[in-house]
C-alpha positions, 0 to 999 in steps of 0.5 A: 074825665070831662064831661060832653057839657065841659068840653062845650063850656070851654069852646064857648069861653074861648069862642068869646074870649077871642071876639072879646080881644078881637072885635069893637063892633066897628066894619071890617074889610068883609063885613059891615059894622052893624054885622059886627055890633049884632054878632058881638051883642048876641055872644055877650047875651049867651055867654052871660046868660049861660056862664055868668061867672065865667063871663064876669072873670073875662075882665082879667083877660086881655080884652079890649075896652070896648068889650070891657065896657060891655061886660061891666054894664051887663055885670052891674044890672045885676046885683051880687054878680062879679068881682067888684075888685075886679071891675074897679082894676079894669076900670083903673086900665080903662081911658077916661073918656071911655069910663065916662061914656059907660057911667053915662050908659049905666045912668041911662039904664037905670043902674044905680044900685049901691054897688054901682054908686061906690064903683063910681064914688071910689073910681072918681076919689081915685082920679089924680086930678079930677079937677082937670078931668072937670074940665076935660070931661065936664058933661061926663064928670057932672052926669057921673057926680049926679048918678052916685048921689055926690056932693062936691063941695066948694069950688069943683061943685060950683065949677059943675054945676054953677060956674057963674057963681064965681068971679074967680077959681083958685084951683088953677085949670078951673080958672084958667078954663074961666079966663079963656073965655076972655083972653086968647092966651088962656086958651094955651093953658088948657088940655089940647081938646078943650082949647081947640073948641075955644080956638075954633070959636075965636077964629085962630087959624089952625098953624097958630094954634098947633104951634102954641098948643104944641108943649100941652098935647100928649104923646098920642095927641102928638103921634095923632097930630103929626102929618095934619101939623106938618101941612101947617109947618108945625112940628109936633113929633113925639118921642116915637120909641115910647108909643105902644107897639101897634099904634106906632106900626099903625102911624109908619103904615100911614106914612109914604114908604120913602118917609119910613126911615131907620129913626122909625125902624128904631123906633119900633125895635125899642118898643118891641123890646119893651114890650118883650120885657122878661120873655126877650129871647126865650122862645127859641127858633121862631119862624113867622108867616105874616098877612099883608094880603088885600084884605089886611087893609081892614076897613075905612074906620079900622085903616090898615089894622090887621096889617099893623098887628102883623107888622107889630107882631114882626118885631115884637117876635124879634124880640121874643126868639133866639133866631127869628125869620119872619115870611110876608105873603107878598115875599117882600123882606123889608118889614117897613116897607109893608102894604096891603096887596094881593091875594091871601096865599097861606099854604105856600107860605106856611110850606116854607115856614116848616121846611126852616124846622122851627120850634115855633111857628106863628101865623098872623093873619085874618085866616081868608086863605083863598089862593087856592081856597083851602091850602093852608088848611090841608097843609096843617092837617098833613103836618100834624097828623103824618109829619109831626104827630108828636107836635114837636113844632109848636104852631099857633094862628093869631087872627087880628079880626072878628068874623062876625057871620061865624061868631068867632075868629076865622080858624085856618084848621082844627089842627091848630089853635087860634087866638083873637089878637088886637095889640101885639104886646099881649102876644105871650098871653095870648099864645098861652091861651091858645094853648087851652084850645088844643084838642079843644079841652081842659075847662078846669085848667082853663078856669084856674087860669081865668081865677089866677089872673083875676087874683093876680090883679 
């Protein structure tokens, strides 16, 4: 039998997991960035103070990089807490720029214990091309090396701390950087973000720069620059099918509806098929209620992010299900033409979904049910208590938005579990995590799940 304290801890851990998956401390549709940051910092302080071991173990879950960095920063402040191998694994999944920012924050915090220096040293030694990092993230590498008390012999040390000591570098990327100060042609051999600064200082036109730097662009840079490059008459299109699902969905939603053609549809299907992997076709008959109301626009800093998550989930569910039907709140039948419009009338759409008798009902929404308010909660209450007490239909609510005022992702009803979601690819794991919220019990099972996820890394 679990104690009342166990139930409270389980509730707290699930609440924090949802926040760490969805919130990045940025402005949302209903709340400012300041409110988001304040609420998120409070949750980190609360969980870290009350459940330090569970707090550190959260790195094994599919939380976003913003919260992973916050956890690592807090854990490294306290010698002996957390799993060093898990921290190293998580750092390996984060973008280099974010890791260097984290190292800079640790330096400003004065966190310089032996374990921290070892983690920084091992991460730097594990970089495939530290010379490339030194060019692209020069200040970050320089600060990390100093903070970890490392000695970089040879060219790399000179490049970071005394670049004028050498008239020539043998390492190609370092020599290209040196030449770029004198030769315009050399800057097109540099990473895009570095070359862009050189081009601006030399007054090189945007069109010429984009055309010549195009071969050096990464996949994400190509996707991000597609529209601006097209205006300059330059084609930088990426291989769309290789992009992450929600990022590709965001790109699709940013295009005018007339330009969302068969090529984009095929790319979304291919990306979803790759994300489904071994789960493809294993979820039986699935119906999804997908929120494309006006609040799915998100905010100016997270433009159309909630809608992109819903669109990504739509394509992924097609691959996961043996039989699938997606019901948009707007009533549209062409998912690729989705746009944020109208009120959030979840209740009636949930009724439509349940009438189709699915094995699984997945609801992707920010949870602001307002047309009429509270109908979705009442529908789910009656369904669970009167019509399906045996839970033959599995119902999960996935919410891409953190509610800072309530310190959690907004729930539709206590009758169904809610899990935060940021990337559609994480859906299978999140549906499994949401299962721990059924009845708000299962602390022992939840801790075992976290331990298993951590040990498998």
